[in-house]
C-alpha positions as CSV (number, residue, x, y, z in Angstrom):
1,A,-31.0,76.3,-203.1
2,S,-29.3,74.2,-200.4
3,L,-28.8,73.8,-196.7
4,L,-25.1,74.6,-196.8
5,A,-25.6,77.9,-194.9
6,F,-26.7,75.9,-191.8
7,R,-23.4,73.9,-191.7
8,D,-21.2,76.8,-190.6
9,H,-24.0,78.9,-189.0
10,P,-26.4,76.5,-187.4
11,H,-28.0,79.0,-184.9
12,R,-31.0,81.1,-185.6
13,R,-32.5,83.5,-183.0
14,A,-35.5,85.7,-183.3
15,Q,-35.6,89.2,-181.9
16,D,-36.2,89.7,-178.2
17,G,-39.3,91.6,-177.0
18,V,-38.9,95.0,-175.3
19,S,-39.9,95.6,-171.7
20,G,-42.9,97.7,-170.7
21,M,-42.3,101.2,-169.3
22,G,-43.9,103.5,-166.7
23,K,-47.4,105.1,-167.0
24,D,-48.9,101.7,-168.0
25,L,-47.1,101.6,-171.3
26,H,-46.9,98.2,-173.0
27,G,-43.7,96.6,-174.2
28,R,-43.2,95.5,-177.8
29,R,-43.3,92.1,-179.3
30,G,-40.0,90.8,-180.9
31,E,-40.0,90.5,-184.7
32,E,-40.5,87.0,-185.9
33,L,-37.6,85.4,-187.8
34,V,-38.4,83.6,-191.0
35,V,-35.8,81.0,-192.0
36,K,-35.9,80.2,-195.7
37,V,-35.1,76.6,-196.8
38,P,-35.3,74.9,-200.2
39,E,-38.4,73.0,-201.3
40,G,-38.2,69.4,-200.2
41,T,-36.8,70.1,-196.8
42,V,-37.8,67.7,-194.0
43,V,-37.6,68.9,-190.4
44,K,-36.8,66.4,-187.7
45,D,-36.2,66.5,-184.0
46,L,-32.4,66.2,-183.6
47,Y,-32.6,63.7,-180.8
48,S,-35.7,61.5,-181.4
49,G,-35.6,61.7,-185.3
50,E,-39.3,62.4,-185.3
51,I,-40.5,64.1,-188.5
52,L,-42.0,67.4,-187.5
53,A,-42.7,69.0,-190.9
54,D,-42.3,68.2,-194.6
55,L,-41.9,71.5,-196.5
56,A,-42.4,69.9,-199.9
57,T,-44.0,72.8,-201.8
58,H,-43.2,76.4,-202.4
59,G,-44.7,78.6,-199.7
60,S,-45.0,75.9,-197.0
61,R,-44.5,77.4,-193.5
62,W,-44.0,75.7,-190.1
63,L,-43.7,77.3,-186.7
64,A,-40.4,75.9,-185.4
65,A,-40.2,77.8,-182.0
66,Q,-42.9,79.7,-180.2
67,G,-41.9,82.9,-178.5
68,G,-42.7,83.4,-174.8
69,E,-45.7,85.4,-173.6
70,G,-45.0,88.8,-172.2
71,G,-45.2,89.4,-168.5
72,R,-47.8,91.6,-166.8
73,G,-47.0,94.9,-165.3
74,N,-47.5,95.7,-161.6
75,A,-50.8,97.4,-162.3
76,R,-52.3,94.1,-163.3
77,F,-51.8,92.8,-159.7
78,L,-53.7,95.6,-158.0
79,S,-56.3,94.2,-155.6
80,N,-58.0,95.1,-152.3
81,R,-55.1,93.4,-150.5
82,R,-52.4,94.8,-152.8
83,R,-53.0,98.5,-153.1
84,A,-49.5,99.3,-154.4
85,P,-48.0,96.1,-156.0
86,K,-44.2,96.3,-156.0
87,F,-43.6,93.4,-158.4
88,A,-44.2,92.6,-162.0
89,E,-43.8,89.5,-164.2
90,Q,-40.6,89.2,-166.2
91,G,-42.0,87.6,-169.4
92,E,-41.6,84.0,-170.6
93,H,-38.5,82.6,-172.3
94,G,-39.1,81.6,-175.9
95,L,-38.7,78.0,-177.0
96,E,-35.2,76.8,-177.7
97,R,-34.7,73.5,-179.7
98,W,-32.3,71.6,-181.9
99,L,-33.6,70.5,-185.3
100,K,-32.2,68.4,-188.1
101,L,-32.9,69.6,-191.6
102,E,-32.8,67.1,-194.5
103,M,-33.0,68.0,-198.2
104,K,-34.8,65.5,-200.4
105,L,-34.6,66.3,-204.1
106,M,-37.9,67.1,-205.9
107,A,-37.8,65.0,-209.0
108,D,-40.3,63.2,-211.3
109,V,-37.8,60.4,-212.2
110,A,-34.9,59.0,-210.2
111,L,-32.2,57.2,-212.1
112,V,-31.2,54.1,-210.0
113,G,-28.3,51.8,-210.9
114,F,-24.9,50.5,-210.0
115,P,-21.9,52.8,-210.0
116,N,-20.7,53.4,-213.6
117,A,-24.0,52.1,-215.1
118,G,-24.3,55.2,-217.4
119,K,-26.7,57.3,-215.3
120,S,-24.6,60.5,-215.6
121,T,-24.1,60.0,-219.3
122,F,-27.9,59.5,-219.8
123,I,-28.9,62.6,-217.9
124,S,-26.3,64.7,-219.6
125,S,-27.6,63.5,-223.0
126,V,-31.3,64.3,-222.3
127,S,-31.0,67.6,-220.3
128,A,-28.7,70.5,-219.6
129,A,-27.3,68.8,-216.4
130,K,-23.5,68.3,-216.6
131,P,-22.4,65.9,-214.0
132,K,-18.8,64.6,-213.9
133,I,-18.5,61.6,-216.2
134,A,-15.6,59.1,-216.1
135,N,-15.0,55.4,-216.7
136,Y,-14.7,54.4,-213.0
137,P,-17.2,53.7,-210.2
138,F,-18.6,56.4,-207.9
139,T,-17.8,59.3,-210.3
140,T,-21.1,60.9,-209.1
141,L,-20.7,61.9,-205.5
142,E,-23.8,64.1,-205.2
143,P,-27.2,64.1,-206.9
144,H,-27.9,66.1,-210.0
145,L,-31.1,67.4,-211.4
146,G,-32.0,67.9,-215.1
147,V,-35.1,69.0,-216.9
148,V,-36.2,66.9,-219.9
149,R,-38.4,68.7,-222.4
150,L,-40.0,66.5,-225.0
151,N,-42.2,69.2,-226.6
152,N,-43.9,72.4,-225.7
153,T,-46.3,70.7,-223.3
154,T,-44.3,67.8,-221.9
155,E,-41.5,68.1,-219.5
156,F,-40.3,66.4,-216.3
157,V,-37.4,66.6,-213.8
158,I,-34.9,63.7,-213.7
159,A,-32.4,63.1,-210.9
160,D,-29.1,61.3,-211.2
161,I,-28.6,59.5,-207.9
162,P,-25.1,58.3,-206.9
163,G,-24.6,54.6,-207.6
164,I,-26.1,51.9,-205.3
165,I,-24.2,48.7,-204.5
166,E,-25.2,45.7,-202.5
167,G,-25.4,46.6,-198.9
168,A,-26.0,50.3,-199.5
169,S,-29.0,50.3,-197.2
170,Q,-26.6,49.2,-194.4
171,G,-24.0,51.9,-195.2
172,K,-21.8,50.3,-197.8
173,G,-20.3,52.2,-200.7
174,L,-21.7,55.7,-200.4
175,G,-24.2,54.3,-198.0
176,D,-27.8,55.4,-197.7
177,Q,-27.0,59.1,-197.5
178,F,-28.4,59.6,-201.0
179,L,-31.2,57.0,-201.0
180,R,-33.5,59.5,-199.3
181,H,-33.5,61.6,-202.5
182,I,-35.3,58.7,-204.2
183,E,-38.2,59.0,-201.8
184,R,-39.5,62.1,-203.6
185,A,-39.4,60.6,-207.1
186,R,-42.7,59.7,-208.7
187,V,-41.1,57.2,-211.1
188,L,-38.0,55.0,-210.8
189,C,-35.8,54.4,-213.9
190,V,-33.6,51.4,-213.1
191,L,-30.5,51.3,-215.4
192,I,-28.9,47.9,-216.1
193,D,-25.3,47.9,-217.3
194,L,-25.0,45.4,-220.2
195,V,-21.2,45.8,-220.4
196,S,-20.7,44.5,-216.8
197,M,-22.9,41.4,-217.3
198,E,-19.8,39.1,-217.2
199,E,-19.2,40.3,-213.6
200,I,-22.9,40.5,-212.6
201,S,-25.8,39.5,-214.8
202,P,-28.6,41.9,-215.7
203,A,-31.0,39.8,-213.7
204,D,-28.8,39.9,-210.6
205,Q,-28.3,43.7,-211.0
206,E,-32.0,44.2,-211.0
207,E,-32.5,41.9,-208.1
208,I,-29.8,43.6,-205.9
209,L,-31.0,47.1,-206.7
210,L,-34.6,46.4,-205.9
211,R,-33.6,44.5,-202.7
212,E,-31.6,47.6,-201.5
213,L,-34.6,49.9,-202.3
214,K,-36.9,47.6,-200.3
215,A,-34.5,47.4,-197.4
216,Y,-34.3,51.2,-197.2
217,Q,-38.0,51.8,-197.7
218,P,-40.4,49.0,-198.8
219,E,-42.9,51.5,-200.3
220,L,-40.4,52.4,-203.0
221,L,-41.2,49.2,-204.8
222,D,-44.8,50.3,-205.2
223,R,-43.6,53.2,-207.4
224,P,-44.0,53.0,-211.2
225,R,-40.6,51.9,-212.6
226,L,-39.0,51.3,-216.0
227,I,-36.1,48.8,-216.3
228,V,-33.7,50.0,-219.0
229,A,-30.5,48.4,-220.3
230,T,-27.6,50.8,-221.1
231,K,-24.4,50.9,-223.1
232,T,-25.6,49.2,-226.2
233,D,-22.9,51.0,-228.1
234,S,-20.2,49.0,-226.3
235,A,-22.0,45.8,-225.2
236,T,-21.6,42.5,-227.0
237,P,-24.2,41.5,-229.6
238,E,-25.1,38.5,-227.4
239,A,-25.7,40.7,-224.4
240,I,-27.9,43.0,-226.4
241,A,-29.9,40.2,-228.0
242,A,-30.4,38.6,-224.6
243,W,-32.2,41.7,-223.2
244,N,-35.9,41.8,-224.0
245,G,-36.7,45.2,-222.4
246,P,-36.0,48.8,-223.4
247,K,-32.3,49.5,-224.2
248,I,-30.3,52.6,-224.9
249,S,-27.0,54.1,-225.8
250,A,-26.7,57.5,-224.2
251,V,-23.6,58.0,-226.3
252,T,-25.2,57.5,-229.7
253,G,-28.8,58.3,-228.7
254,D,-30.1,55.0,-229.8
255,G,-33.3,54.1,-228.0
256,V,-33.2,57.3,-225.8
257,R,-36.3,59.0,-227.3
258,D,-38.4,55.8,-226.9
259,V,-37.4,55.5,-223.2
260,L,-38.1,59.2,-222.6
261,N,-41.6,58.8,-224.1
262,K,-42.3,55.8,-221.8
263,L,-41.1,57.8,-218.7
264,A,-43.3,60.8,-219.7
265,V,-46.4,58.5,-219.7
266,L,-45.5,57.0,-216.3
267,V,-44.8,60.5,-214.9
268,A,-48.2,61.8,-216.2
269,E,-50.0,58.9,-214.6
270,A,-48.1,59.3,-211.3
271,R,-48.8,63.0,-211.1
272,T,-52.6,62.3,-211.0
273,T,-52.3,59.9,-208.1
274,E,-49.6,61.7,-206.1
275,P,-50.0,61.2,-202.3
276,A,-50.3,64.2,-200.0
277,P,-47.0,65.2,-198.3
278,I,-46.5,64.7,-194.6
279,G,-48.3,67.4,-192.8
280,P,-46.8,69.4,-190.0
281,V,-47.0,68.0,-186.5
282,T,-49.6,69.8,-184.4
283,F,-48.4,70.7,-180.9
284,R,-51.2,70.2,-178.5
285,P,-51.6,72.5,-175.5
286,E,-50.4,71.0,-172.3
287,P,-53.1,69.5,-170.1
288,Q,-54.5,71.9,-167.6
289,G,-54.2,71.3,-163.9
290,T,-51.4,70.5,-161.5
291,R,-49.8,67.1,-160.9
292,V,-47.6,66.0,-158.0
293,E,-44.8,63.5,-158.6
294,R,-42.9,61.9,-155.8
295,I,-39.2,61.8,-156.5
296,G,-37.8,60.9,-153.1
297,S,-38.8,59.7,-149.7
298,N,-40.0,63.2,-148.7
299,E,-39.3,65.0,-152.0
300,F,-41.8,66.0,-154.6
301,R,-42.1,67.8,-158.0
302,L,-45.0,69.9,-159.1
303,H,-46.1,69.8,-162.8
304,G,-48.5,72.2,-164.3
305,R,-48.4,75.2,-166.7
306,D,-50.0,77.6,-164.3
307,I,-47.7,77.1,-161.4
308,E,-44.6,76.6,-163.5
309,R,-45.4,79.9,-165.3
310,S,-45.9,81.7,-162.0
311,I,-42.4,80.6,-160.9
312,A,-40.7,81.3,-164.2
313,L,-42.1,84.8,-164.7
314,N,-41.7,86.3,-161.2
315,D,-38.7,87.7,-159.4
316,L,-38.1,85.2,-156.6
317,T,-36.0,87.7,-154.6
318,N,-39.0,90.0,-154.3
319,A,-41.1,89.4,-151.1
320,D,-44.3,90.7,-152.7
321,A,-43.8,88.3,-155.6
322,L,-43.3,85.4,-153.2
323,N,-46.5,86.3,-151.4
324,Y,-48.3,86.4,-154.7
325,I,-47.0,82.9,-155.6
326,D,-48.0,81.6,-152.2
327,D,-51.6,82.9,-152.8
328,R,-51.5,81.4,-156.3
329,M,-50.6,78.0,-155.0
330,S,-53.4,78.1,-152.4
331,R,-55.9,79.0,-155.1
332,L,-54.7,76.1,-157.3
333,G,-55.1,73.7,-154.3
334,I,-51.5,72.7,-154.2
335,P,-51.2,72.3,-150.4
336,R,-54.1,69.8,-150.5
337,L,-52.5,67.9,-153.5
338,L,-49.2,67.7,-151.6
339,A,-50.9,66.4,-148.4
340,R,-52.8,63.8,-150.5
341,A,-49.5,62.7,-152.1
342,G,-48.0,62.0,-148.6
343,A,-45.9,65.1,-148.1
344,T,-45.0,65.9,-144.5
345,E,-43.5,68.8,-142.6
346,G,-40.2,69.9,-144.2
347,A,-40.7,68.0,-147.5
348,I,-38.7,69.5,-150.4
349,V,-41.0,70.6,-153.2
350,W,-39.6,71.4,-156.7
351,I,-41.2,73.6,-159.3
352,G,-38.8,73.7,-162.3
353,T,-35.4,74.7,-160.7
354,F,-37.1,76.4,-157.7
355,S,-37.6,74.5,-154.5
356,F,-39.2,75.2,-151.1
357,D,-39.8,73.5,-147.8
358,Y,-43.4,72.3,-147.4
359,T,-45.4,73.4,-144.4
360,P,-48.9,71.7,-144.0
361,E,-51.9,74.0,-143.8
362,Q,-53.3,74.5,-140.3
């Protein structure tokens, strides 16, 4: 599964409700729209970048946009003063918002290394994943997942992440567009290229890679990790002898089984201490009451769900509806609030996009 469908068709709209009818018949709610995304999708506000939901597991759900409440029919406004109301509420608009969806691969192990360090060869030798393999940097341009099965009871998912170079966290090379996939990994497997040690030593490779991970997200260095040297089939005997840690040849299979066993142990330990995913953001109800904001010398704006809803739901060309709004403002104490805020005769008062001239109470 992927998010490619959103690239060409980014808009999603739920069904509109149906208006009520005569003889006190109710309208009908619009059908909800369920948008399916792959596991590991992170939902962010497009403009602020705030994380709103982390849909890390199968079945996770999050309410992205709340539909508006239905309006009340004219019978609901019947009173001793209004014996035959000639107005009704129109119903609220639903929420409209822009979101950014990011996919973070769900993997137990992430392969981290310089371009052409042998990551793709390694994952293709231990799983059914078949990434493009060639003898030049940046062959891998997108992440690949593979499943490693050691026996009937032990298996884990491994991710081949495109190569990281010095400055990747600042956008160099393929930049940090793929570093986010490492965030989900329980264990990091850092691959050190023994063939390239004349250009950059194994110690320097390790230092640069860990520095880039720290610059992107310092918590990544707290993950369990295994440092493995690669390409023992083509490295010099001196380079192989100088390396004291685990070393492999993905081509011949030398050392691969031992490394997989070590990774399986780290994964098993990490699974027992896995942190909880980021929970969905809870949208709190707006504070009740009405607030007056001065926006000019004799110009004010009213804030408050009750009065804003009254304006949004009513037909402002209907005289009966305007009289109802006037009564509603009096019951909410708005004239007193405006007078207390310094409003004088003729002041312009805004409620959403609606404005009126203020007249003090006598």
